[in-house]
TORKOL-4160 file (C-alpha; in steps of 0.2 Angstrom, whole numbers, padded with zeros to 4 digits, m for minus):
310
<pt num="1" X="0394" Y="0531" Z="0073"/>
<pt num="2" X="0405" Y="0526" Z="0059"/>
<pt num="3" X="0396" Y="0509" Z="0058"/>
<pt num="4" X="0380" Y="0519" Z="0054"/>
<pt num="5" X="0389" Y="0531" Z="0041"/>
<pt num="6" X="0396" Y="0514" Z="0033"/>
<pt num="7" X="0380" Y="0505" Z="0033"/>
<pt num="8" X="0370" Y="0521" Z="0026"/>
<pt num="9" X="0383" Y="0522" Z="0012"/>
<pt num="10" X="0381" Y="0503" Z="0008"/>
<pt num="11" X="0362" Y="0505" Z="0006"/>
<pt num="12" X="0364" Y="0520" Z="m0006"/>
<pt num="13" X="0376" Y="0508" Z="m0017"/>
<pt num="14" X="0363" Y="0495" Z="m0016"/>
<pt num="15" X="0348" Y="0505" Z="m0021"/>
<pt num="16" X="0357" Y="0513" Z="m0035"/>
<pt num="17" X="0361" Y="0495" Z="m0043"/>
<pt num="18" X="0344" Y="0489" Z="m0039"/>
<pt num="19" X="0338" Y="0504" Z="m0049"/>
<pt num="20" X="0351" Y="0503" Z="m0064"/>
<pt num="21" X="0350" Y="0484" Z="m0066"/>
<pt num="22" X="0332" Y="0478" Z="m0059"/>
<pt num="23" X="0341" Y="0465" Z="m0050"/>
<pt num="24" X="0331" Y="0457" Z="m0036"/>
<pt num="25" X="0341" Y="0445" Z="m0023"/>
<pt num="26" X="0357" Y="0450" Z="m0014"/>
<pt num="27" X="0367" Y="0436" Z="m0024"/>
<pt num="28" X="0364" Y="0445" Z="m0040"/>
<pt num="29" X="0365" Y="0462" Z="m0033"/>
<pt num="30" X="0378" Y="0473" Z="m0043"/>
<pt num="31" X="0382" Y="0458" Z="m0055"/>
<pt num="32" X="0378" Y="0461" Z="m0074"/>
<pt num="33" X="0376" Y="0446" Z="m0088"/>
<pt num="34" X="0376" Y="0450" Z="m0105"/>
<pt num="35" X="0363" Y="0441" Z="m0115"/>
<pt num="36" X="0359" Y="0443" Z="m0132"/>
<pt num="37" X="0340" Y="0444" Z="m0135"/>
<pt num="38" X="0334" Y="0457" Z="m0143"/>
<pt num="39" X="0316" Y="0452" Z="m0148"/>
<pt num="40" X="0311" Y="0438" Z="m0161"/>
<pt num="41" X="0307" Y="0451" Z="m0175"/>
<pt num="42" X="0314" Y="0468" Z="m0173"/>
<pt num="43" X="0320" Y="0484" Z="m0186"/>
<pt num="44" X="0332" Y="0498" Z="m0182"/>
<pt num="45" X="0341" Y="0511" Z="m0193"/>
<pt num="46" X="0360" Y="0512" Z="m0191"/>
<pt num="47" X="0368" Y="0528" Z="m0196"/>
<pt num="48" X="0388" Y="0527" Z="m0197"/>
<pt num="49" X="0398" Y="0543" Z="m0199"/>
<pt num="50" X="0416" Y="0540" Z="m0205"/>
<pt num="51" X="0430" Y="0554" Z="m0205"/>
<pt num="52" X="0446" Y="0548" Z="m0210"/>
<pt num="53" X="0461" Y="0561" Z="m0213"/>
<pt num="54" X="0479" Y="0556" Z="m0218"/>
<pt num="55" X="0492" Y="0569" Z="m0213"/>
<pt num="56" X="0509" Y="0569" Z="m0222"/>
<pt num="57" X="0514" Y="0585" Z="m0213"/>
<pt num="58" X="0521" Y="0600" Z="m0227"/>
<pt num="59" X="0516" Y="0586" Z="m0240"/>
<pt num="60" X="0499" Y="0589" Z="m0237"/>
<pt num="61" X="0482" Y="0582" Z="m0230"/>
<pt num="62" X="0468" Y="0573" Z="m0236"/>
<pt num="63" X="0451" Y="0570" Z="m0229"/>
<pt num="64" X="0439" Y="0558" Z="m0233"/>
<pt num="65" X="0422" Y="0558" Z="m0226"/>
<pt num="66" X="0407" Y="0544" Z="m0228"/>
<pt num="67" X="0390" Y="0544" Z="m0221"/>
<pt num="68" X="0380" Y="0529" Z="m0222"/>
<pt num="69" X="0362" Y="0522" Z="m0216"/>
<pt num="70" X="0358" Y="0503" Z="m0215"/>
<pt num="71" X="0342" Y="0495" Z="m0210"/>
<pt num="72" X="0347" Y="0481" Z="m0198"/>
<pt num="73" X="0334" Y="0468" Z="m0195"/>
<pt num="74" X="0334" Y="0453" Z="m0183"/>
<pt num="75" X="0325" Y="0438" Z="m0184"/>
<pt num="76" X="0324" Y="0423" Z="m0173"/>
<pt num="77" X="0325" Y="0407" Z="m0183"/>
<pt num="78" X="0326" Y="0388" Z="m0178"/>
<pt num="79" X="0344" Y="0387" Z="m0176"/>
<pt num="80" X="0346" Y="0405" Z="m0168"/>
<pt num="81" X="0347" Y="0422" Z="m0178"/>
<pt num="82" X="0347" Y="0431" Z="m0193"/>
<pt num="83" X="0354" Y="0448" Z="m0194"/>
<pt num="84" X="0350" Y="0456" Z="m0211"/>
<pt num="85" X="0360" Y="0473" Z="m0215"/>
<pt num="86" X="0351" Y="0483" Z="m0231"/>
<pt num="87" X="0360" Y="0498" Z="m0235"/>
<pt num="88" X="0348" Y="0514" Z="m0237"/>
<pt num="89" X="0359" Y="0526" Z="m0243"/>
<pt num="90" X="0377" Y="0531" Z="m0243"/>
<pt num="91" X="0389" Y="0546" Z="m0249"/>
<pt num="92" X="0407" Y="0547" Z="m0249"/>
<pt num="93" X="0417" Y="0567" Z="m0248"/>
<pt num="94" X="0436" Y="0569" Z="m0251"/>
<pt num="95" X="0441" Y="0586" Z="m0246"/>
<pt num="96" X="0424" Y="0591" Z="m0246"/>
<pt num="97" X="0419" Y="0586" Z="m0264"/>
<pt num="98" X="0408" Y="0572" Z="m0268"/>
<pt num="99" X="0414" Y="0556" Z="m0273"/>
<pt num="100" X="0406" Y="0548" Z="m0288"/>
<pt num="101" X="0413" Y="0531" Z="m0289"/>
<pt num="102" X="0407" Y="0514" Z="m0295"/>
<pt num="103" X="0411" Y="0506" Z="m0279"/>
<pt num="104" X="0400" Y="0518" Z="m0270"/>
<pt num="105" X="0384" Y="0510" Z="m0279"/>
<pt num="106" X="0390" Y="0492" Z="m0277"/>
<pt num="107" X="0393" Y="0497" Z="m0257"/>
<pt num="108" X="0375" Y="0504" Z="m0258"/>
<pt num="109" X="0367" Y="0488" Z="m0263"/>
<pt num="110" X="0378" Y="0476" Z="m0254"/>
<pt num="111" X="0366" Y="0466" Z="m0243"/>
<pt num="112" X="0374" Y="0456" Z="m0229"/>
<pt num="113" X="0364" Y="0442" Z="m0217"/>
<pt num="114" X="0374" Y="0438" Z="m0201"/>
<pt num="115" X="0370" Y="0421" Z="m0197"/>
<pt num="116" X="0370" Y="0418" Z="m0176"/>
<pt num="117" X="0369" Y="0402" Z="m0165"/>
<pt num="118" X="0354" Y="0403" Z="m0152"/>
<pt num="119" X="0365" Y="0413" Z="m0140"/>
<pt num="120" X="0371" Y="0426" Z="m0153"/>
<pt num="121" X="0387" Y="0419" Z="m0155"/>
<pt num="122" X="0392" Y="0421" Z="m0174"/>
<pt num="123" X="0391" Y="0406" Z="m0186"/>
<pt num="124" X="0395" Y="0414" Z="m0204"/>
<pt num="125" X="0391" Y="0428" Z="m0214"/>
<pt num="126" X="0381" Y="0427" Z="m0233"/>
<pt num="127" X="0381" Y="0440" Z="m0246"/>
<pt num="128" X="0399" Y="0446" Z="m0250"/>
<pt num="129" X="0400" Y="0435" Z="m0268"/>
<pt num="130" X="0390" Y="0449" Z="m0277"/>
<pt num="131" X="0398" Y="0463" Z="m0270"/>
<pt num="132" X="0415" Y="0456" Z="m0274"/>
<pt num="133" X="0409" Y="0450" Z="m0292"/>
<pt num="134" X="0403" Y="0469" Z="m0294"/>
<pt num="135" X="0419" Y="0475" Z="m0291"/>
<pt num="136" X="0430" Y="0463" Z="m0302"/>
<pt num="137" X="0420" Y="0471" Z="m0316"/>
<pt num="138" X="0422" Y="0488" Z="m0311"/>
<pt num="139" X="0443" Y="0488" Z="m0311"/>
<pt num="140" X="0456" Y="0481" Z="m0322"/>
<pt num="141" X="0460" Y="0461" Z="m0321"/>
<pt num="142" X="0477" Y="0465" Z="m0315"/>
<pt num="143" X="0471" Y="0477" Z="m0299"/>
<pt num="144" X="0458" Y="0465" Z="m0295"/>
<pt num="145" X="0473" Y="0452" Z="m0294"/>
<pt num="146" X="0483" Y="0463" Z="m0282"/>
<pt num="147" X="0468" Y="0468" Z="m0270"/>
<pt num="148" X="0463" Y="0449" Z="m0269"/>
<pt num="149" X="0474" Y="0447" Z="m0253"/>
<pt num="150" X="0461" Y="0458" Z="m0244"/>
<pt num="151" X="0447" Y="0458" Z="m0254"/>
<pt num="152" X="0441" Y="0440" Z="m0255"/>
<pt num="153" X="0426" Y="0431" Z="m0246"/>
<pt num="154" X="0436" Y="0424" Z="m0233"/>
<pt num="155" X="0446" Y="0439" Z="m0228"/>
<pt num="156" X="0431" Y="0450" Z="m0227"/>
<pt num="157" X="0421" Y="0436" Z="m0216"/>
<pt num="158" X="0436" Y="0436" Z="m0206"/>
<pt num="159" X="0436" Y="0455" Z="m0203"/>
<pt num="160" X="0418" Y="0456" Z="m0200"/>
<pt num="161" X="0416" Y="0441" Z="m0189"/>
<pt num="162" X="0432" Y="0450" Z="m0178"/>
<pt num="163" X="0421" Y="0466" Z="m0177"/>
<pt num="164" X="0405" Y="0457" Z="m0172"/>
<pt num="165" X="0414" Y="0447" Z="m0158"/>
<pt num="166" X="0423" Y="0464" Z="m0153"/>
<pt num="167" X="0406" Y="0472" Z="m0151"/>
<pt num="168" X="0393" Y="0458" Z="m0146"/>
<pt num="169" X="0401" Y="0440" Z="m0147"/>
<pt num="170" X="0415" Y="0441" Z="m0135"/>
<pt num="171" X="0402" Y="0448" Z="m0120"/>
<pt num="172" X="0389" Y="0435" Z="m0124"/>
<pt num="173" X="0384" Y="0424" Z="m0106"/>
<pt num="174" X="0399" Y="0435" Z="m0097"/>
<pt num="175" X="0397" Y="0443" Z="m0081"/>
<pt num="176" X="0404" Y="0458" Z="m0074"/>
<pt num="177" X="0402" Y="0472" Z="m0062"/>
<pt num="178" X="0403" Y="0491" Z="m0065"/>
<pt num="179" X="0423" Y="0495" Z="m0062"/>
<pt num="180" X="0428" Y="0479" Z="m0068"/>
<pt num="181" X="0444" Y="0481" Z="m0080"/>
<pt num="182" X="0451" Y="0470" Z="m0091"/>
<pt num="183" X="0468" Y="0468" Z="m0102"/>
<pt num="184" X="0470" Y="0455" Z="m0114"/>
<pt num="185" X="0483" Y="0453" Z="m0128"/>
<pt num="186" X="0471" Y="0451" Z="m0144"/>
<pt num="187" X="0480" Y="0444" Z="m0163"/>
<pt num="188" X="0476" Y="0451" Z="m0179"/>
<pt num="189" X="0480" Y="0442" Z="m0195"/>
<pt num="190" X="0484" Y="0453" Z="m0209"/>
<pt num="191" X="0478" Y="0444" Z="m0224"/>
<pt num="192" X="0496" Y="0435" Z="m0232"/>
<pt num="193" X="0505" Y="0445" Z="m0219"/>
<pt num="194" X="0511" Y="0445" Z="m0201"/>
<pt num="195" X="0501" Y="0445" Z="m0185"/>
<pt num="196" X="0498" Y="0462" Z="m0175"/>
<pt num="197" X="0495" Y="0459" Z="m0155"/>
<pt num="198" X="0485" Y="0471" Z="m0148"/>
<pt num="199" X="0486" Y="0475" Z="m0130"/>
<pt num="200" X="0467" Y="0480" Z="m0127"/>
<pt num="201" X="0461" Y="0486" Z="m0111"/>
<pt num="202" X="0442" Y="0485" Z="m0108"/>
<pt num="203" X="0432" Y="0493" Z="m0094"/>
<pt num="204" X="0415" Y="0493" Z="m0089"/>
<pt num="205" X="0414" Y="0510" Z="m0084"/>
<pt num="206" X="0397" Y="0516" Z="m0078"/>
<pt num="207" X="0379" Y="0513" Z="m0078"/>
<pt num="208" X="0369" Y="0525" Z="m0090"/>
<pt num="209" X="0351" Y="0529" Z="m0095"/>
<pt num="210" X="0347" Y="0525" Z="m0115"/>
<pt num="211" X="0328" Y="0529" Z="m0117"/>
<pt num="212" X="0319" Y="0520" Z="m0104"/>
<pt num="213" X="0332" Y="0507" Z="m0102"/>
<pt num="214" X="0346" Y="0506" Z="m0091"/>
<pt num="215" X="0362" Y="0502" Z="m0101"/>
<pt num="216" X="0381" Y="0501" Z="m0098"/>
<pt num="217" X="0395" Y="0511" Z="m0104"/>
<pt num="218" X="0410" Y="0501" Z="m0109"/>
<pt num="219" X="0426" Y="0510" Z="m0113"/>
<pt num="220" X="0440" Y="0502" Z="m0122"/>
<pt num="221" X="0460" Y="0508" Z="m0127"/>
<pt num="222" X="0470" Y="0498" Z="m0136"/>
<pt num="223" X="0487" Y="0499" Z="m0143"/>
<pt num="224" X="0501" Y="0489" Z="m0155"/>
<pt num="225" X="0517" Y="0490" Z="m0162"/>
<pt num="226" X="0522" Y="0478" Z="m0177"/>
<pt num="227" X="0537" Y="0480" Z="m0187"/>
<pt num="228" X="0532" Y="0472" Z="m0202"/>
<pt num="229" X="0514" Y="0481" Z="m0204"/>
<pt num="230" X="0521" Y="0499" Z="m0213"/>
<pt num="231" X="0530" Y="0485" Z="m0225"/>
<pt num="232" X="0516" Y="0474" Z="m0228"/>
<pt num="233" X="0505" Y="0490" Z="m0231"/>
<pt num="234" X="0516" Y="0496" Z="m0242"/>
<pt num="235" X="0518" Y="0482" Z="m0252"/>
<pt num="236" X="0500" Y="0481" Z="m0254"/>
<pt num="237" X="0498" Y="0500" Z="m0259"/>
<pt num="238" X="0514" Y="0497" Z="m0272"/>
<pt num="239" X="0507" Y="0483" Z="m0280"/>
<pt num="240" X="0491" Y="0491" Z="m0285"/>
<pt num="241" X="0500" Y="0507" Z="m0290"/>
<pt num="242" X="0511" Y="0496" Z="m0302"/>
<pt num="243" X="0496" Y="0488" Z="m0310"/>
<pt num="244" X="0488" Y="0505" Z="m0313"/>
<pt num="245" X="0504" Y="0514" Z="m0319"/>
<pt num="246" X="0520" Y="0504" Z="m0320"/>
<pt num="247" X="0529" Y="0517" Z="m0328"/>
<pt num="248" X="0527" Y="0528" Z="m0312"/>
<pt num="249" X="0540" Y="0530" Z="m0296"/>
<pt num="250" X="0529" Y="0523" Z="m0281"/>
<pt num="251" X="0533" Y="0528" Z="m0263"/>
<pt num="252" X="0541" Y="0514" Z="m0253"/>
<pt num="253" X="0535" Y="0510" Z="m0235"/>
<pt num="254" X="0552" Y="0503" Z="m0231"/>
<pt num="255" X="0554" Y="0492" Z="m0214"/>
<pt num="256" X="0550" Y="0505" Z="m0203"/>
<pt num="257" X="0538" Y="0501" Z="m0188"/>
<pt num="258" X="0520" Y="0506" Z="m0187"/>
<pt num="259" X="0510" Y="0510" Z="m0174"/>
<pt num="260" X="0491" Y="0507" Z="m0170"/>
<pt num="261" X="0482" Y="0517" Z="m0155"/>
<pt num="262" X="0462" Y="0519" Z="m0152"/>
<pt num="263" X="0449" Y="0522" Z="m0141"/>
<pt num="264" X="0431" Y="0514" Z="m0141"/>
<pt num="265" X="0415" Y="0519" Z="m0131"/>
<pt num="266" X="0399" Y="0509" Z="m0131"/>
<pt num="267" X="0383" Y="0511" Z="m0122"/>
<pt num="268" X="0373" Y="0494" Z="m0123"/>
<pt num="269" X="0361" Y="0486" Z="m0115"/>
<pt num="270" X="0367" Y="0471" Z="m0107"/>
<pt num="271" X="0349" Y="0462" Z="m0106"/>
<pt num="272" X="0348" Y="0463" Z="m0125"/>
<pt num="273" X="0365" Y="0467" Z="m0131"/>
<pt num="274" X="0357" Y="0482" Z="m0142"/>
<pt num="275" X="0370" Y="0495" Z="m0144"/>
<pt num="276" X="0363" Y="0513" Z="m0142"/>
<pt num="277" X="0378" Y="0525" Z="m0146"/>
<pt num="278" X="0397" Y="0520" Z="m0151"/>
<pt num="279" X="0412" Y="0529" Z="m0154"/>
<pt num="280" X="0428" Y="0524" Z="m0162"/>
<pt num="281" X="0444" Y="0532" Z="m0166"/>
<pt num="282" X="0461" Y="0524" Z="m0172"/>
<pt num="283" X="0476" Y="0533" Z="m0176"/>
<pt num="284" X="0490" Y="0524" Z="m0184"/>
<pt num="285" X="0507" Y="0532" Z="m0188"/>
<pt num="286" X="0521" Y="0525" Z="m0202"/>
<pt num="287" X="0533" Y="0533" Z="m0212"/>
<pt num="288" X="0535" Y="0532" Z="m0232"/>
<pt num="289" X="0550" Y="0533" Z="m0243"/>
<pt num="290" X="0545" Y="0544" Z="m0257"/>
<pt num="291" X="0557" Y="0544" Z="m0274"/>
<pt num="292" X="0564" Y="0562" Z="m0274"/>
<pt num="293" X="0556" Y="0568" Z="m0258"/>
<pt num="294" X="0565" Y="0556" Z="m0244"/>
<pt num="295" X="0554" Y="0550" Z="m0228"/>
<pt num="296" X="0538" Y="0556" Z="m0225"/>
<pt num="297" X="0529" Y="0553" Z="m0209"/>
<pt num="298" X="0511" Y="0548" Z="m0212"/>
<pt num="299" X="0498" Y="0551" Z="m0199"/>
<pt num="300" X="0480" Y="0543" Z="m0202"/>
<pt num="301" X="0466" Y="0547" Z="m0189"/>
<pt num="302" X="0452" Y="0538" Z="m0192"/>
<pt num="303" X="0433" Y="0541" Z="m0181"/>
<pt num="304" X="0417" Y="0531" Z="m0182"/>
<pt num="305" X="0399" Y="0537" Z="m0175"/>
<pt num="306" X="0386" Y="0526" Z="m0173"/>
<pt num="307" X="0368" Y="0530" Z="m0171"/>
<pt num="308" X="0355" Y="0522" Z="m0169"/>
<pt num="309" X="0333" Y="0524" Z="m0173"/>
<pt num="310" X="0324" Y="0510" Z="m0162"/>
């Protein structure tokens, strides 16, 4: 009787996996292989809503909100793939009030092309040069100089390449089963600053429907601590502030440590690597030393929600 029950349970699991992933042999049963195959020419709309809240306790709060829509076009080329990102609209608010800033219009005109190889691994990114040139004309030269460590072509490419790999590239060609959990230490280099090591836990959590397709829910949790992070962030902020208003006393982040923690939920089709839903949350905590005020704890919480229209 026990053997009979076990056999029934095994068949139930097998049928669920078969329906979920369309596998056809015992060898493949339950194995999910990620492959970049979105189609030779596909276009869709990506909507990104970002909320960024800075909480300084009794010193006040600041809430920034941005909503952008981007047309993504993926085209097969002789050497691989081109992923063209064309902004359609963008709006920004601070504490509920619309932000009228020339940088917003520059963002809305920044057309970026991701160059991929035949497997979907990223090779290069084109299109940042006009964007950076536009910013250099909008801000004072001394401010632009202070922004140089983070606002240059190579730094922006590095950031986007890391994001692409975290969402797509690192999964290309990999095979998993539902329930697999991976833990990795991943370094992140701050431009002209220290390297932060992230502890990332990735789980292939479940099989979920996404329209007519069967997708996979990927969950990630990450955590990092870096003694020099707060100081580096403070140096950049202070340098820019000094260039804008040298006669004003500026906050000092000192040498206190900072922490970064976050979670990711992503619904992705493993057969095409098209994403159907994604939510990202990140919390950064640090301490500022404000002249005349003293130590002020700062907690910044960012949430990003991606929505897609195929």
